[in-house]
C-alpha positions in Angstrom: 90.7 134.2 99.2 88.4 132.0 97.2 88.7 128.3 97.0 90.3 127.2 93.5 89.1 123.5 93.3 89.1 121.8 96.7 89.2 122.7 100.3 91.7 120.0 100.9 94.2 122.2 99.0 94.9 124.1 102.0 98.7 123.8 101.6 98.3 126.5 98.7 101.4 125.2 97.3 100.5 121.9 95.9 100.4 121.1 92.3 97.0 120.2 90.6 97.9 116.9 90.1 99.3 114.7 93.1 102.7 113.8 92.9 103.6 110.0 93.4 105.8 109.6 96.2 109.5 109.2 95.8 111.0 105.7 94.9 112.2 103.7 98.0 116.3 104.5 98.8 118.1 101.5 97.0 120.2 99.2 99.4 123.4 100.2 100.2 126.3 98.1 99.3 128.1 97.9 102.3 129.5 94.6 102.3 130.9 95.3 98.8 129.2 92.3 97.4 
């Protein structure tokens, strides 16, 4: 195979632009406040 753009793209299934990390999980309202 030939390197497309960067060698860092060794995953192969990565989008051309870096995807931002998912937002932090919201605190669960267990107390029911």
